[in-house]
PDB file of N, CA, C and O in Angstrom, chain B, residues numbered from 101:
ATOM      1  N   SER B 101       1.241  -1.129  -0.277  1.00  0.00           N
ATOM      2  CA  SER B 101      -0.063   0.182   0.094  1.00  0.00           C
ATOM      3  C   SER B 101       0.988   1.362   0.374  1.00  0.00           C
ATOM      4  O   SER B 101       2.033   1.427   1.021  1.00  0.00           O
ATOM      5  N   ILE B 102       0.183   2.342  -0.468  1.00  0.00           N
ATOM      6  CA  ILE B 102       1.404   3.507  -0.495  1.00  0.00           C
ATOM      7  C   ILE B 102       0.743   4.455   0.757  1.00  0.00           C
ATOM      8  O   ILE B 102      -0.470   4.638   0.863  1.00  0.00           O
ATOM      9  N   GLU B 103       1.589   4.931   1.530  1.00  0.00           N
ATOM     10  CA  GLU B 103       1.327   5.737   2.474  1.00  0.00           C
ATOM     11  C   GLU B 103       1.038   7.382   2.023  1.00  0.00           C
ATOM     12  O   GLU B 103       1.970   7.955   1.460  1.00  0.00           O
ATOM     13  N   ARG B 104      -0.281   8.169   2.270  1.00  0.00           N
ATOM     14  CA  ARG B 104      -0.275   9.273   1.995  1.00  0.00           C
ATOM     15  C   ARG B 104      -0.385  10.200   3.391  1.00  0.00           C
ATOM     16  O   ARG B 104      -0.811   9.903   4.507  1.00  0.00           O
ATOM     17  N   PRO B 105       0.151  11.387   2.884  1.00  0.00           N
ATOM     18  CA  PRO B 105       0.318  12.158   4.075  1.00  0.00           C
ATOM     19  C   PRO B 105      -0.995  12.743   4.583  1.00  0.00           C
ATOM     20  O   PRO B 105      -1.991  12.910   3.879  1.00  0.00           O
ATOM     21  N   VAL B 106      -0.879  13.076   6.048  1.00  0.00           N
ATOM     22  CA  VAL B 106      -2.034  13.821   6.304  1.00  0.00           C
ATOM     23  C   VAL B 106      -1.092  15.328   6.476  1.00  0.00           C
ATOM     24  O   VAL B 106      -0.018  15.578   7.022  1.00  0.00           O
ATOM     25  N   MET B 107      -1.984  16.061   5.797  1.00  0.00           N
ATOM     26  CA  MET B 107      -1.217  17.997   5.936  1.00  0.00           C
ATOM     27  C   MET B 107      -1.807  18.665   6.813  1.00  0.00           C
ATOM     28  O   MET B 107      -2.989  18.426   7.060  1.00  0.00           O
ATOM     29  N   LEU B 108      -1.177  19.558   7.414  1.00  0.00           N
ATOM     30  CA  LEU B 108      -1.975  20.616   8.361  1.00  0.00           C
ATOM     31  C   LEU B 108      -0.704  21.485   8.177  1.00  0.00           C
ATOM     32  O   LEU B 108       0.392  21.011   7.880  1.00  0.00           O
ATOM     33  N   PRO B 109      -0.962  22.846   8.387  1.00  0.00           N
ATOM     34  CA  PRO B 109       0.232  23.865   8.433  1.00  0.00           C
ATOM     35  C   PRO B 109       1.372  23.358   9.157  1.00  0.00           C
ATOM     36  O   PRO B 109       1.391  22.989  10.331  1.00  0.00           O
ATOM     37  N   GLY B 110       2.218  23.379   8.415  1.00  0.00           N
ATOM     38  CA  GLY B 110       3.545  22.889   9.069  1.00  0.00           C
ATOM     39  C   GLY B 110       3.975  21.350   9.322  1.00  0.00           C
ATOM     40  O   GLY B 110       5.070  20.813   9.495  1.00  0.00           O
ATOM     41  N   GLU B 111       2.637  20.864   9.268  1.00  0.00           N
ATOM     42  CA  GLU B 111       3.255  19.543   9.842  1.00  0.00           C
ATOM     43  C   GLU B 111       2.907  18.329   8.604  1.00  0.00           C
ATOM     44  O   GLU B 111       2.219  18.581   7.615  1.00  0.00           O
ATOM     45  N   GLU B 112       3.487  17.076   8.870  1.00  0.00           N
ATOM     46  CA  GLU B 112       2.850  15.994   8.056  1.00  0.00           C
ATOM     47  C   GLU B 112       2.861  15.046   8.469  1.00  0.00           C
ATOM     48  O   GLU B 112       3.942  15.081   9.057  1.00  0.00           O
ATOM     49  N   HIS B 113       2.439  14.047   8.662  1.00  0.00           N
ATOM     50  CA  HIS B 113       1.728  12.793   9.203  1.00  0.00           C
ATOM     51  C   HIS B 113       1.761  11.689   8.269  1.00  0.00           C
ATOM     52  O   HIS B 113       1.240  12.132   7.246  1.00  0.00           O
ATOM     53  N   ARG B 114       2.104  10.468   8.078  1.00  0.00           N
ATOM     54  CA  ARG B 114       2.125   9.592   7.228  1.00  0.00           C
ATOM     55  C   ARG B 114       1.535   8.129   8.213  1.00  0.00           C
ATOM     56  O   ARG B 114       2.280   7.164   8.383  1.00  0.00           O
ATOM     57  N   PRO B 115       0.296   8.172   8.715  1.00  0.00           N
ATOM     58  CA  PRO B 115      -0.505   6.895   8.822  1.00  0.00           C
ATOM     59  C   PRO B 115      -0.265   5.890   7.713  1.00  0.00           C
ATOM     60  O   PRO B 115      -0.210   6.042   6.493  1.00  0.00           O
ATOM     61  N   ASP B 116      -0.112   4.617   8.629  1.00  0.00           N
ATOM     62  CA  ASP B 116       0.084   3.261   7.611  1.00  0.00           C
ATOM     63  C   ASP B 116      -1.164   3.083   6.745  1.00  0.00           C
ATOM     64  O   ASP B 116      -1.008   2.924   5.534  1.00  0.00           O
ATOM     65  N   LEU B 117      -2.682   3.100   7.403  1.00  0.00           N
ATOM     66  CA  LEU B 117      -3.754   2.656   6.558  1.00  0.00           C
ATOM     67  C   LEU B 117      -4.842   3.382   7.580  1.00  0.00           C
ATOM     68  O   LEU B 117      -4.879   3.221   8.800  1.00  0.00           O
ATOM     69  N   VAL B 118      -5.827   4.329   6.683  1.00  0.00           N
ATOM     70  CA  VAL B 118      -6.742   4.759   7.051  1.00  0.00           C
ATOM     71  C   VAL B 118      -7.938   4.320   6.449  1.00  0.00           C
ATOM     72  O   VAL B 118      -7.938   4.409   5.221  1.00  0.00           O
ATOM     73  N   VAL B 119      -8.847   3.920   6.916  1.00  0.00           N
ATOM     74  CA  VAL B 119     -10.350   3.243   6.527  1.00  0.00           C
ATOM     75  C   VAL B 119     -11.327   3.975   7.020  1.00  0.00           C
ATOM     76  O   VAL B 119     -11.625   4.093   8.209  1.00  0.00           O
ATOM     77  N   TRP B 120     -11.980   4.619   5.828  1.00  0.00           N
ATOM     78  CA  TRP B 120     -13.413   5.120   5.978  1.00  0.00           C
ATOM     79  C   TRP B 120     -14.521   3.884   5.792  1.00  0.00           C
ATOM     80  O   TRP B 120     -14.895   3.441   4.706  1.00  0.00           O
ATOM     81  N   THR B 121     -14.974   3.414   7.166  1.00  0.00           N
ATOM     82  CA  THR B 121     -16.133   2.518   7.003  1.00  0.00           C
ATOM     83  C   THR B 121     -17.462   2.889   6.728  1.00  0.00           C
ATOM     84  O   THR B 121     -17.983   3.996   6.862  1.00  0.00           O
ATOM     85  N   ALA B 122     -17.902   1.938   6.369  1.00  0.00           N
ATOM     86  CA  ALA B 122     -19.356   2.483   5.889  1.00  0.00           C
ATOM     87  C   ALA B 122     -20.617   2.904   6.830  1.00  0.00           C
ATOM     88  O   ALA B 122     -21.622   3.347   6.274  1.00  0.00           O
ATOM     89  N   ASP B 123     -20.583   2.791   8.056  1.00  0.00           N
ATOM     90  CA  ASP B 123     -21.025   3.336   9.110  1.00  0.00           C
ATOM     91  C   ASP B 123     -20.653   4.492   9.929  1.00  0.00           C
ATOM     92  O   ASP B 123     -21.088   4.910  11.002  1.00  0.00           O
ATOM     93  N   GLY B 124     -19.389   5.046   8.843  1.00  0.00           N
ATOM     94  CA  GLY B 124     -19.089   6.334   9.489  1.00  0.00           C
ATOM     95  C   GLY B 124     -18.076   6.638  10.136  1.00  0.00           C
ATOM     96  O   GLY B 124     -17.854   7.801  10.474  1.00  0.00           O
ATOM     97  N   ASN B 125     -17.172   5.496  10.459  1.00  0.00           N
ATOM     98  CA  ASN B 125     -16.054   5.762  11.551  1.00  0.00           C
ATOM     99  C   ASN B 125     -14.749   5.689  10.433  1.00  0.00           C
ATOM    100  O   ASN B 125     -14.703   5.081   9.363  1.00  0.00           O
ATOM    101  N   ILE B 126     -13.812   6.459  11.031  1.00  0.00           N
ATOM    102  CA  ILE B 126     -12.580   6.561  10.652  1.00  0.00           C
ATOM    103  C   ILE B 126     -11.797   5.534  11.659  1.00  0.00           C
ATOM    104  O   ILE B 126     -12.004   5.385  12.863  1.00  0.00           O
ATOM    105  N   GLU B 127     -10.808   4.847  10.802  1.00  0.00           N
ATOM    106  CA  GLU B 127     -10.071   3.553  11.455  1.00  0.00           C
ATOM    107  C   GLU B 127      -8.686   3.699  10.982  1.00  0.00           C
ATOM    108  O   GLU B 127      -8.359   3.281   9.871  1.00  0.00           O
ATOM    109  N   ILE B 128      -7.736   4.363  11.901  1.00  0.00           N
ATOM    110  CA  ILE B 128      -6.235   4.389  11.473  1.00  0.00           C
ATOM    111  C   ILE B 128      -5.732   3.318  12.177  1.00  0.00           C
ATOM    112  O   ILE B 128      -6.062   2.895  13.285  1.00  0.00           O
ATOM    113  N   ILE B 129      -4.924   2.942  11.433  1.00  0.00           N
ATOM    114  CA  ILE B 129      -4.356   1.415  11.736  1.00  0.00           C
ATOM    115  C   ILE B 129      -2.534   1.832  11.577  1.00  0.00           C
ATOM    116  O   ILE B 129      -2.167   2.476  10.595  1.00  0.00           O
ATOM    117  N   ASP B 130      -1.901   1.549  12.247  1.00  0.00           N
ATOM    118  CA  ASP B 130      -0.247   1.440  12.267  1.00  0.00           C
ATOM    119  C   ASP B 130       0.194   0.055  12.508  1.00  0.00           C
ATOM    120  O   ASP B 130      -0.098  -0.691  13.442  1.00  0.00           O
ATOM    121  N   TYR B 131       1.096  -0.185  11.298  1.00  0.00           N
ATOM    122  CA  TYR B 131       1.520  -1.666  11.248  1.00  0.00           C
ATOM    123  C   TYR B 131       3.004  -1.503  12.064  1.00  0.00           C
ATOM    124  O   TYR B 131       3.811  -0.636  11.731  1.00  0.00           O
ATOM    125  N   LYS B 132       3.251  -2.447  13.169  1.00  0.00           N
ATOM    126  CA  LYS B 132       4.562  -2.440  13.820  1.00  0.00           C
ATOM    127  C   LYS B 132       5.076  -4.160  13.609  1.00  0.00           C
ATOM    128  O   LYS B 132       4.389  -5.182  13.594  1.00  0.00           O
ATOM    129  N   THR B 133       6.679  -3.953  13.448  1.00  0.00           N
ATOM    130  CA  THR B 133       7.085  -5.230  13.723  1.00  0.00           C
ATOM    131  C   THR B 133       8.123  -5.093  14.638  1.00  0.00           C
ATOM    132  O   THR B 133       8.301  -4.031  15.235  1.00  0.00           O
ATOM    133  N   GLY B 134       8.970  -6.278  14.837  1.00  0.00           N
ATOM    134  CA  GLY B 134      10.013  -6.418  15.768  1.00  0.00           C
ATOM    135  C   GLY B 134       9.381  -5.855  17.111  1.00  0.00           C
ATOM    136  O   GLY B 134       8.161  -5.717  17.206  1.00  0.00           O
ATOM    137  N   GLN B 135      10.431  -5.466  18.367  1.00  0.00           N
ATOM    138  CA  GLN B 135      10.416  -5.123  19.390  1.00  0.00           C
ATOM    139  C   GLN B 135       8.992  -3.909  19.754  1.00  0.00           C
ATOM    140  O   GLN B 135       8.993  -2.739  19.372  1.00  0.00           O
ATOM    141  N   GLU B 136       8.017  -4.488  20.462  1.00  0.00           N
ATOM    142  CA  GLU B 136       7.254  -3.672  21.020  1.00  0.00           C
ATOM    143  C   GLU B 136       7.843  -2.380  21.892  1.00  0.00           C
ATOM    144  O   GLU B 136       8.814  -2.421  22.648  1.00  0.00           O
ATOM    145  N   ASN B 137       6.922  -1.097  21.563  1.00  0.00           N
ATOM    146  CA  ASN B 137       7.310   0.273  22.298  1.00  0.00           C
ATOM    147  C   ASN B 137       6.084   0.614  22.439  1.00  0.00           C
ATOM    148  O   ASN B 137       5.747   1.602  21.787  1.00  0.00           O
ATOM    149  N   PRO B 138       4.817  -0.188  23.476  1.00  0.00           N
ATOM    150  CA  PRO B 138       3.598   0.354  23.342  1.00  0.00           C
ATOM    151  C   PRO B 138       3.391   2.044  23.892  1.00  0.00           C
ATOM    152  O   PRO B 138       2.477   2.801  23.562  1.00  0.00           O
ATOM    153  N   SER B 139       4.340   2.287  24.657  1.00  0.00           N
ATOM    154  CA  SER B 139       3.876   3.953  24.906  1.00  0.00           C
ATOM    155  C   SER B 139       4.147   4.818  23.450  1.00  0.00           C
ATOM    156  O   SER B 139       3.238   5.363  22.825  1.00  0.00           O
ATOM    157  N   ARG B 140       5.236   4.827  23.142  1.00  0.00           N
ATOM    158  CA  ARG B 140       5.731   5.535  21.816  1.00  0.00           C
ATOM    159  C   ARG B 140       4.744   5.087  20.883  1.00  0.00           C
ATOM    160  O   ARG B 140       4.108   5.996  20.348  1.00  0.00           O
ATOM    161  N   TYR B 141       4.457   3.927  20.556  1.00  0.00           N
ATOM    162  CA  TYR B 141       3.600   3.784  19.186  1.00  0.00           C
ATOM    163  C   TYR B 141       2.289   4.217  19.782  1.00  0.00           C
ATOM    164  O   TYR B 141       1.632   4.706  18.863  1.00  0.00           O
ATOM    165  N   ARG B 142       1.557   4.261  21.004  1.00  0.00           N
ATOM    166  CA  ARG B 142       0.209   4.322  21.412  1.00  0.00           C
ATOM    167  C   ARG B 142       0.292   6.247  21.382  1.00  0.00           C
ATOM    168  O   ARG B 142      -0.793   6.808  21.225  1.00  0.00           O
ATOM    169  N   ARG B 143       1.267   6.939  21.498  1.00  0.00           N
ATOM    170  CA  ARG B 143       1.424   8.330  21.213  1.00  0.00           C
ATOM    171  C   ARG B 143       1.495   8.392  19.743  1.00  0.00           C
ATOM    172  O   ARG B 143       0.643   9.211  19.396  1.00  0.00           O
ATOM    173  N   GLN B 144       2.001   7.997  18.890  1.00  0.00           N
ATOM    174  CA  GLN B 144       2.128   8.162  17.760  1.00  0.00           C
ATOM    175  C   GLN B 144       0.724   7.910  16.923  1.00  0.00           C
ATOM    176  O   GLN B 144       0.401   8.715  16.049  1.00  0.00           O
ATOM    177  N   VAL B 145      -0.106   6.748  17.228  1.00  0.00           N
ATOM    178  CA  VAL B 145      -1.336   6.946  16.837  1.00  0.00           C
ATOM    179  C   VAL B 145      -2.570   7.737  17.319  1.00  0.00           C
ATOM    180  O   VAL B 145      -3.592   7.903  16.653  1.00  0.00           O
ATOM    181  N   ARG B 146      -2.283   8.323  18.886  1.00  0.00           N
ATOM    182  CA  ARG B 146      -3.038   9.270  18.991  1.00  0.00           C
ATOM    183  C   ARG B 146      -2.857  10.517  18.595  1.00  0.00           C
ATOM    184  O   ARG B 146      -3.762  11.344  18.487  1.00  0.00           O
ATOM    185  N   ARG B 147      -1.625  10.718  18.351  1.00  0.00           N
ATOM    186  CA  ARG B 147      -1.408  12.058  16.947  1.00  0.00           C
ATOM    187  C   ARG B 147      -2.369  12.220  15.775  1.00  0.00           C
ATOM    188  O   ARG B 147      -3.134  13.142  15.493  1.00  0.00           O
ATOM    189  N   TYR B 148      -2.064  10.850  15.065  1.00  0.00           N
ATOM    190  CA  TYR B 148      -3.050  10.673  13.897  1.00  0.00           C
ATOM    191  C   TYR B 148      -4.228  11.177  14.248  1.00  0.00           C
ATOM    192  O   TYR B 148      -4.769  12.178  13.778  1.00  0.00           O
ATOM    193  N   MET B 149      -4.822  10.089  15.527  1.00  0.00           N
ATOM    194  CA  MET B 149      -6.335  10.505  15.542  1.00  0.00           C
ATOM    195  C   MET B 149      -6.705  12.010  16.169  1.00  0.00           C
ATOM    196  O   MET B 149      -7.860  12.402  16.332  1.00  0.00           O
ATOM    197  N   ASP B 150      -5.748  12.623  16.423  1.00  0.00           N
ATOM    198  CA  ASP B 150      -6.207  14.270  17.023  1.00  0.00           C
ATOM    199  C   ASP B 150      -5.837  14.854  15.996  1.00  0.00           C
ATOM    200  O   ASP B 150      -6.015  16.061  16.164  1.00  0.00           O
ATOM    201  N   ARG B 151      -5.420  14.643  15.033  1.00  0.00           N
ATOM    202  CA  ARG B 151      -5.104  15.214  13.593  1.00  0.00           C
ATOM    203  C   ARG B 151      -6.624  15.188  12.646  1.00  0.00           C
ATOM    204  O   ARG B 151      -7.148  16.105  12.013  1.00  0.00           O
ATOM    205  N   PHE B 152      -6.989  14.011  12.806  1.00  0.00           N
ATOM    206  CA  PHE B 152      -8.191  13.763  12.154  1.00  0.00           C
ATOM    207  C   PHE B 152      -9.107  14.464  12.934  1.00  0.00           C
ATOM    208  O   PHE B 152      -9.742  15.343  12.352  1.00  0.00           O
ATOM    209  N   ALA B 153      -9.239  14.351  13.661  1.00  0.00           N
ATOM    210  CA  ALA B 153     -10.663  15.025  14.931  1.00  0.00           C
ATOM    211  C   ALA B 153     -10.448  16.769  14.679  1.00  0.00           C
ATOM    212  O   ALA B 153     -11.307  17.650  14.665  1.00  0.00           O
ATOM    213  N   GLU B 154      -8.904  16.869  14.484  1.00  0.00           N
ATOM    214  CA  GLU B 154      -9.053  18.579  14.389  1.00  0.00           C
ATOM    215  C   GLU B 154      -9.131  18.967  12.928  1.00  0.00           C
ATOM    216  O   GLU B 154      -8.981  20.158  12.656  1.00  0.00           O
ATOM    217  N   MET B 155      -9.371  18.006  11.858  1.00  0.00           N
ATOM    218  CA  MET B 155      -9.804  18.371  10.638  1.00  0.00           C
ATOM    219  C   MET B 155     -11.246  18.228  10.583  1.00  0.00           C
ATOM    220  O   MET B 155     -11.702  18.390   9.451  1.00  0.00           O
ATOM    221  N   GLY B 156     -12.166  17.945  11.577  1.00  0.00           N
ATOM    222  CA  GLY B 156     -13.606  17.779  11.762  1.00  0.00           C
ATOM    223  C   GLY B 156     -14.018  16.553  11.871  1.00  0.00           C
ATOM    224  O   GLY B 156     -15.214  16.417  12.127  1.00  0.00           O
ATOM    225  N   TYR B 157     -13.145  15.271  11.711  1.00  0.00           N
ATOM    226  CA  TYR B 157     -13.672  14.112  11.540  1.00  0.00           C
ATOM    227  C   TYR B 157     -14.332  13.412  12.900  1.00  0.00           C
ATOM    228  O   TYR B 157     -13.679  13.306  13.938  1.00  0.00           O
ATOM    229  N   LYS B 158     -15.572  12.991  12.782  1.00  0.00           N
ATOM    230  CA  LYS B 158     -15.874  12.451  14.218  1.00  0.00           C
ATOM    231  C   LYS B 158     -15.770  10.755  14.159  1.00  0.00           C
ATOM    232  O   LYS B 158     -15.445  10.199  13.110  1.00  0.00           O
ATOM    233  N   ASN B 159     -16.044  10.081  15.253  1.00  0.00           N
ATOM    234  CA  ASN B 159     -15.967   8.909  15.148  1.00  0.00           C
ATOM    235  C   ASN B 159     -14.464   8.022  14.517  1.00  0.00           C
ATOM    236  O   ASN B 159     -14.431   7.112  13.688  1.00  0.00           O
ATOM    237  N   VAL B 160     -13.219   8.735  15.321  1.00  0.00           N
ATOM    238  CA  VAL B 160     -12.135   8.429  14.924  1.00  0.00           C
ATOM    239  C   VAL B 160     -11.603   7.035  15.782  1.00  0.00           C
ATOM    240  O   VAL B 160     -11.732   7.116  17.003  1.00  0.00           O
ATOM    241  N   ARG B 161     -11.186   6.135  15.397  1.00  0.00           N
ATOM    242  CA  ARG B 161     -10.531   5.158  16.007  1.00  0.00           C
ATOM    243  C   ARG B 161      -9.281   4.662  15.637  1.00  0.00           C
ATOM    244  O   ARG B 161      -8.991   4.557  14.445  1.00  0.00           O
ATOM    245  N   GLY B 162      -8.356   4.281  16.700  1.00  0.00           N
ATOM    246  CA  GLY B 162      -6.947   4.390  16.242  1.00  0.00           C
ATOM    247  C   GLY B 162      -6.534   2.662  16.700  1.00  0.00           C
ATOM    248  O   GLY B 162      -6.938   2.259  17.791  1.00  0.00           O
ATOM    249  N   PHE B 163      -5.846   1.864  15.930  1.00  0.00           N
ATOM    250  CA  PHE B 163      -5.280   0.507  16.164  1.00  0.00           C
ATOM    251  C   PHE B 163      -3.753   0.627  16.078  1.00  0.00           C
ATOM    252  O   PHE B 163      -3.150   1.339  15.275  1.00  0.00           O
ATOM    253  N   LEU B 164      -3.252  -0.102  16.940  1.00  0.00           N
ATOM    254  CA  LEU B 164      -2.106  -1.007  16.294  1.00  0.00           C
ATOM    255  C   LEU B 164      -1.820  -2.227  16.212  1.00  0.00           C
ATOM    256  O   LEU B 164      -2.127  -3.003  17.116  1.00  0.00           O
ATOM    257  N   TRP B 165      -1.080  -2.679  14.942  1.00  0.00           N
ATOM    258  CA  TRP B 165      -1.237  -4.143  14.552  1.00  0.00           C
ATOM    259  C   TRP B 165       0.231  -4.435  14.627  1.00  0.00           C
ATOM    260  O   TRP B 165       1.109  -3.890  13.958  1.00  0.00           O
ATOM    261  N   TYR B 166       0.392  -5.467  15.625  1.00  0.00           N
ATOM    262  CA  TYR B 166       1.659  -6.123  15.655  1.00  0.00           C
ATOM    263  C   TYR B 166       2.144  -7.484  14.529  1.00  0.00           C
ATOM    264  O   TYR B 166       2.056  -8.698  14.714  1.00  0.00           O
ATOM    265  N   LEU B 167       2.464  -7.013  13.803  1.00  0.00           N
ATOM    266  CA  LEU B 167       2.574  -7.941  12.535  1.00  0.00           C
ATOM    267  C   LEU B 167       3.094  -9.623  13.183  1.00  0.00           C
ATOM    268  O   LEU B 167       2.483 -10.659  12.921  1.00  0.00           O
ATOM    269  N   ASP B 168       4.315  -9.539  14.036  1.00  0.00           N
ATOM    270  CA  ASP B 168       4.872 -10.621  14.151  1.00  0.00           C
ATOM    271  C   ASP B 168       3.855 -11.580  15.021  1.00  0.00           C
ATOM    272  O   ASP B 168       3.789 -12.794  14.826  1.00  0.00           O
ATOM    273  N   SER B 169       3.001 -10.822  16.092  1.00  0.00           N
ATOM    274  CA  SER B 169       2.429 -11.684  16.834  1.00  0.00           C
ATOM    275  C   SER B 169       1.159 -11.442  16.417  1.00  0.00           C
ATOM    276  O   SER B 169       0.362 -11.751  17.302  1.00  0.00           O
ATOM    277  N   GLY B 170       0.549 -10.944  15.267  1.00  0.00           N
ATOM    278  CA  GLY B 170      -0.926 -10.609  14.783  1.00  0.00           C
ATOM    279  C   GLY B 170      -1.690 -10.058  15.896  1.00  0.00           C
ATOM    280  O   GLY B 170      -2.908 -10.128  15.734  1.00  0.00           O
ATOM    281  N   GLU B 171      -1.212  -9.427  17.194  1.00  0.00           N
ATOM    282  CA  GLU B 171      -2.028  -8.924  17.956  1.00  0.00           C
ATOM    283  C   GLU B 171      -2.254  -7.662  17.414  1.00  0.00           C
ATOM    284  O   GLU B 171      -1.411  -6.987  16.824  1.00  0.00           O
ATOM    285  N   ILE B 172      -3.685  -7.286  17.679  1.00  0.00           N
ATOM    286  CA  ILE B 172      -4.324  -5.721  17.199  1.00  0.00           C
ATOM    287  C   ILE B 172      -4.970  -5.457  18.431  1.00  0.00           C
ATOM    288  O   ILE B 172      -5.847  -6.066  19.043  1.00  0.00           O
ATOM    289  N   VAL B 173      -4.245  -4.252  18.696  1.00  0.00           N
ATOM    290  CA  VAL B 173      -4.679  -3.247  20.007  1.00  0.00           C
ATOM    291  C   VAL B 173      -5.565  -1.800  19.547  1.00  0.00           C
ATOM    292  O   VAL B 173      -5.210  -0.758  18.996  1.00  0.00           O
ATOM    293  N   GLU B 174      -6.584  -2.185  19.946  1.00  0.00           N
ATOM    294  CA  GLU B 174      -6.915  -0.672  19.752  1.00  0.00           C
ATOM    295  C   GLU B 174      -6.394   0.563  20.961  1.00  0.00           C
ATOM    296  O   GLU B 174      -5.928   0.316  22.074  1.00  0.00           O
ATOM    297  N   ILE B 175      -6.588   1.658  20.472  1.00  0.00           N
ATOM    298  CA  ILE B 175      -5.751   3.138  21.555  1.00  0.00           C
ATOM    299  C   ILE B 175      -6.974   3.877  21.492  1.00  0.00           C
ATOM    300  O   ILE B 175      -7.517   4.270  20.459  1.00  0.00           O
ATOM    301  N   PRO B 176      -7.392   4.048  22.733  1.00  0.00           N
ATOM    302  CA  PRO B 176      -8.382   4.668  23.255  1.00  0.00           C
ATOM    303  C   PRO B 176      -8.332   6.321  22.520  1.00  0.00           C
ATOM    304  O   PRO B 176      -7.307   6.800  22.036  1.00  0.00           O
ATOM    305  N   PHE B 177      -9.385   6.875  22.561  1.00  0.00           N
ATOM    306  CA  PHE B 177      -9.306   8.292  21.806  1.00  0.00           C
ATOM    307  C   PHE B 177      -9.385   9.468  23.496  1.00  0.00           C
ATOM    308  O   PHE B 177     -10.466   9.718  24.028  1.00  0.00           O
ATOM    309  N   ASN B 178      -8.521   9.813  23.847  1.00  0.00           N
ATOM    310  CA  ASN B 178      -8.699  11.010  24.855  1.00  0.00           C
ATOM    311  C   ASN B 178      -8.931  12.063  24.596  1.00  0.00           C
ATOM    312  O   ASN B 178      -9.044  12.907  25.485  1.00  0.00           O
TER     313      ASN B 178
END
């Protein structure tokens, strides 16, 4: 897949995958391999979620998908 940047004045972010679902949710998925670094990765996904919320999107959800283990972790929106 091709990562496309999310642009805001002075900032550029590149989530791995953004899905607009039929029920109106936006799901941001960031893939990770190797050693887990949960706090850093959670902050990264939360920044993506915040940017989409700042652009006026509602129902934003974030996920970390650890490819080595297959674990998918939902990141709460604060």
